[in-house]
N, C-alpha and C positions, 0 to 999 in steps of 0.2 A: 188519569186514563187507565182503564183496566188492561191487564196483561193480554187478554184476548184481542182488544182493540189494537194494541201495539203489534201483536203478531200479524194481524190482518194488514195493517198499514205497511209494516216493513216487508212482509212477504210480497205485497203488490209492488212496492217501489223497487225492491231488489230484483223482483221478477221482470219488471219492465226493462231495467238496465241490462240484465243478462240476456233477455230476449233480443234487445237491440244489438248487443254485442255479438250475438250468434250469427249475424249477417256479415261479420268481418271475414274478408278473404285477403290473403297475401297478394294475390294477383289482381286486386281491384284496380280498375282503370278510372280515370277522371269521369268518363262517361257513365260508368256503373254508379259512381257516387253522386252524380248530378242528374242523370236521366232515369235511374233504376232500370236501365236496359229496355225501356218502353215495353214492359212486360206485365203490368199490373191490371187486374180487372176493374171495371168502372165503379162497382160498388165500394171497393176498398179505397180507391182514390177519392170517391165522393165522401166516404166516412172521414177520410183524412182532412178534406176541405172543411167539413162540418166541425170536426174536433179542433182544428186550427182556429176556426172562427169563434168557437165557444170560449175557450180559455177560462182562467180563473177570474178574469175581468167580468165575464158573464156570471160565473158561478157564485161569486161573492158580491161583486159590484151591482148587479141587477137587483138581487134581493135587498141590498142596502138602499138602493135608490127607491124602490117601491115602498120599503118600510118608512123612509123619511118623507117621501112626497107622494108620487102617484105613478101612473103608467106612461108618462110623457116620453120617457126614453125608449119605450117599446115601439114608438112610431118609426124609429130607425130600422127595426126589423121589417116593417111593412114595405120598405123600399126594396128589399132584396129580390123579390120575384122579377122586377124590372131588370135588374142587373144580371140575374141568373139567365134570363131569356137571351139577353144580348150576348152574354158570354158563350152560351151554347150555339147560338145562331151565327155569330160573327167572330168573336175573339178566338175561340178554340180552333176553327179551321185556319184562321189567319196565322196563328203561332205554329200550328202543326206543319203548315206549308213552309214557313220560314226556316225551320230547321234548327236555328240557334237556340240554346237553352236560356240565354239571357233575354229578358223582356225588352231590353233597351238597345239591342243591336240594330233594330229597325230604325230607331231614331238617329243613329249615327249615319246610316245609309241615306236618310232623308235630309237631315240638317247639318251633319257634321259631328265630329267627336265631342264638341262642347255639349251637345244635346244629350248624348248618351251619358256623359259624366255627370251632368246636372241632375238628370232623372235618377241615376243610380245612387248619387250622393243623398238625394232626398229620401230614397227608399231605405238606405242604410240608417239614416237618422231616425226615420219612423220606426224601423224594427228595433233599434236600440231602446227607444222610448217605450215600445211595447213590451220588450223583454223586462225592462225595469219595473213596469207596472205589474206584470204578471208574477215576477219573482217576489215582489213585495206582498202580493195577495196570497202567495203560497206560504209565506212566513207567518201571516196573521193567525191562522187557526192553530198552528203549532205553538205559537207564543201563548195563546189563550188556553190551549189544552194542557200544556205541560210546563209552561213558564220558560221554554227554551229561548235563548237569546236569538232575536230576529236576524242579526247579522250572521250568526252561525248557520241558521237554517237556510238563508239565502245563498251563502257560499257553498254549503254541502250539496244542496239541491242542484245548483248550477253545475257543479263539477260532475255530478251523476249524469245530467242531461248532456253535457259536453262529451263525455266519454262515449256514450252509445251513438250520438249523432256523428262524431268524428270517425268512429270505427266502422259503423254499419252503413253510413251513407243514406241516400234518400229512400232506398227500399226499406231499411230498418225504421226510419222515421215514419213512413206512410203506414206500414203494418202495425207499428206500435200505436200510432194515432187511431187506427180503426178499432183496436181493442180498447183503448182508453175511452173512445167515444161511446162505446156500448156500456162501459162501466159507469161513466158519469151520468148517462141518461137513467140507468137503473137506480143509482143512488139518489138522484133528485126526485124521482117518482116516489120512492119509498118515504123520503122525508116529507113530501107534501101530504101523503096519505096520513102519516102520523100526526102532522100538524093539524089537519082538518078534523081528525077524529079525537084530538085532545081537547077540543073545545067543549065546555060543560054542556051546552045545548046542541051539540052536533055540528057538522060541517056548515050548515046554513047560517049559523051564528057568525062565522068568520066573514061571510059575504055581507051580512046585514050591518055589522059593525064597520066594515070598510066603506060601504056605500054611504052610511050616515055619519061618517067621521066628522068631528067638529072642524077639522081642517079642510073639509070638502071631500067629494067622492074620490076615494083612493084608486078607483079604476079609471079616472079621468085621463084622457090622452093629451091633456094640455089645453091652453087657450087657443081659440081659432082666430085671434086677432091678427092684424097685418103688421104688428110690431116686429122690428128687426133687431131689437136690443135685448130681447129675452128669449128663453127657450120655449117658443110657442109650438103648436102642432106643425105649422108650416115650416118653421126654421128647422125642426128636427127631420121632417120629411125630405126637404130639399138637401139638407146636409147628408142624410142617408143615401139619397140617390147618387149624389156626387162621389161620396166615399166608396160606395159599393161598386159603382162603375169603374172607379179607379182600382179597387181591389181586384175585380174580375178582369179588368182590361189591361192593367199595366203593373200589377203587384207580382213580384217574382215568386212569392209563395204559391200563387195560383198558377202562373204560367209554367212553373216547373212541374206542377202536377199534371197539367194538360199533356206535357211531353211524356210523363211516366205511364200514362194509360196505353194499353196494348193496341188500341185502334182509335180511329176518329170517332166512331160511334160510342165507344166507352168513355172517351174524353168528354164528349158532349153530355152524356148521361151523368158523369161525375159532377159537372158544373151545376146541373139542375138539381140533382139529388142532394148535394152538399148544401146548396143554398136554401132549398125549400124545407129541408129538415130543421134548419136553424130557427124557422119561424115558430113552430109549436114548442120547441125546446126553450127558446127565449121567453115565450109566454109562460112556460112552466116556472122559470126562475122568478119572473115578476109576480106570479101567483104565490110563490113561496114567501116573497117579501111582504105581500099584502096580508097573507095569513099570519106572518110573524107579528105584524102590527096588531091584528085582532087578538092574537094569543096573548101578547103582553099588555093589551088594553084590559083583558079579563084578569090576567095575573100581573097587575101593575107593580106590585112590590118585588117581583122577582128579577127585574132588569135594572142593574145599577145605572146610575146617572152617567157615569163615565163611559159605559158601553153604549148607552142610548145616544150620547153625543157623537159617537163615531159609528155611523150607520153600517160601514163595512165590517164592523166587529159583531153585529147583532146575530147574524146567521151562525158564525162559529160559536158564539156564546150559547145559542140554543142547542147546537150539536153536543156541546160539552155537558150541559146541565139537564137536558131533557131526553135525548135519544137513549135507547137501551144499549147494553153492552153488545158488541159485535157490529151492530148497525153504525155505531159511532165511528168505529174504525173504517167501515166501508165508505162512509160519507167523506171522511178525511182523505181516504185513498182516491175517491172520485174527484175531489177538489184538486188533488195532486195530478190526477189523470188529465184534467182540463188544462192545468197550467203547463205540465211537462210536454204535452202534445204541441202546444203553441210555441213554447220556447225552443223546442228541438227543431221545429219548422223554421223559425227565424234564424237559428244558428246555421242550419244547412243551407238555406237560401242566401243568407248574407255572405257565407263563405264562397258560394258559387259566383255571386256578383263580384266579389273581390278578385277571384281568379279570372273570370271572363272579361270584366270591364276595366280592371286596374292593373292586372299583372300581364296577361297574355298580349294585349295590344302594345305594351312597352318592352316586353322581354325580347332580347335578341335571340336567345337560344332557349326554347321551351321544349322540355322533354316530358313524356308521360309520367315518369317517376317524379319529376320536379312538380308537375301539376298536382299530383296527389298530395305531395308534401305541403304545397301552398294551401290546398283545401283544408287539410287537417290543422295546419298552423293557424289559418284564418278562423276556424271554428273556435280554437282556444282564445284567440284575441277578442273576438266578438263576445264570447261568453263572459270574459273578464270585464269588459266594458259594461255589459248588462248588469253584472253584480254591482258595479260602482253606481250606476243609475238607480238600481233598486234601493240601495242604502240611502241615496239622496232623497228618495220618495217617502221615507218613513214618517215625515212630518205632514204629508198630504192629508186633507180632511176627507175628500171624496175622490177615490181613485178613478171612477168612471168619468167624472168631470175633467180631471187632470189628463187622462188618456185621450179623450175626445178633443180637448183643446190642443194638446201636443201633436196629435195626428193631423189635425186640420192645418196647423202651422207648418210642420215639417214636410207634409205632402207637397207643399210648394207649387201647387197647380200643375203637377205632372200630367194630369188628365187633359188639361188644355193643350199641352204640347203634343200629346198622343193624338188628340182629335184633329189637330192641324195636320199631323202626319198622314192620317188616313183619308183626308179630304181628296175627292176626285180632282179638284183644282190644284195646280202645282203651286205650293207655297214655298217661296224662296227662303234661303238660310237667313238672310238679313231681316226679313219680315218676322220669321219665327223668333229670332234673337230679340228683336224689338218688343214683340209681344211678351216674351218670357221676362224681360227686365221690367216691363210695366206690371206684370202679374206679381212679381216679387215685391215691387214697391207697394202694391195694394195689400198684399198679405202682411208686410211689415207694418203698414199703417194701422190695419185692423188689430193686429196683435199688440203693438206698442201703445196705441192710444188708450186702451183700457188699463194696461199694466202700469203706465206712468201717468195716467189721468191727464193726457194731453188735451188741449182745447179742441172743440169740434164734436161731431157726432161719434158716439161710441157704439159700434155694431157688435153683436154677439160674436165671440171667438169662433163658434162653429161655422160662421159665414166666411171665414178666411179662405177655405178651400173652394167654396162656391164662387165668390167674387174673384179670387185669384185665377181659377180655371176659366171663368167667363172672360176676364180681361185678356188673358193670354190668347184665347181663341179669337175674340173680336178684333183686338189690335193686330194680331198676326194676319188675319184674313183681310182686314182693311189695308194693312201695309202692303200685302201682296197685290191687292187691286190697284192701289195708288202707284206702286212701282211699275205695274203693267201699263196703266193709262198714261203714265208720264213718259213712256218711251216713244 
């Protein structure tokens, strides 16, 4: 890696950390660290939502997926407008009226403390899995570029993110996200242009080779069959609708941002802007992956078999060997921008949940100073656990498959419990608990049947959240109806 590339990369990384730390104040309150004082404009919050959503899972995982197969995973993005609309119309006003920064306070009021602890535990597990996936993908390009030890990169990057998240609070995280979002879009656009114009016969050749690939059309969105055992178009679309409704409706990452906006109008705008922006940008990443396939079809001898066998490594390999000096450093910086923004969000939001859902309800004497200490200590603990998970993921073949599977399992049907809570009909605590237990059983069956090859039908892991959510809602609703008619 050229000295110029290193200067660009380190200048960006150190600059982000210093920028985040500049928000540190000795007199920070817990509200400052978790709400950002409800002072931020809608476009900044929206860019933060977008940058959080992109992450290095999108920046490296999506091109890797498109390179090795097709655009089937892009169907997930097509479900976002549905969730963004619901967020702006219903979720944002609901949470802004509620006042509590925790997304799960409402569940305690509705069903009892068990519901709040269950949902927040599922959230924490999901965020830890996400942090591990992203930190792994941050280490990949640096390992390929300079041969740096991946364990070292994961640990060093995590510590940098923890420092500015812990010191600057949510305001530092959101402003850093907004800047990082702009950088990652610019870097991806430049890379696509270079890829397309590097084809011997011009950009059109990239599309022709992809469309007429021996493996089938690389732009295919997947099979339209009714199969529930493979990643068809419909499985991905349904999975996307449920995951995105959960993200926008009950994910602390998003709920905390709704509170950070300076007005209800800004909060609604941020939900729409952040969601809709992700669609063309995710298409950009898939197009990069497809163009990489065409590029290495023409330049067949330039891609080592070891790299081709690990699709997540192909894009970093291209950056190292093809991009010109300067742009190479910018691309690595933009990959780090994508990852750092998401990990910092997870650290900040997870620390908030630990304070609001696990410390304050059980603390006999809670002071403002102690709350701030708990927030900062929690940030460190969550970050360290994320490092451990990232190191454990070094043997994963496709990080996007691993992350989608883990998120579907760990989400635990939180959305089903949330939907029961907002129903006009009064759903009792017993009915909700029964539905939740049934949903957990369904999720465990779907997850374990494939993992241990148990007898019976093996459904795709992506359907764990779909059927788990549906089971919780239906059983809870029917339970409430039966309890009412039985009186």
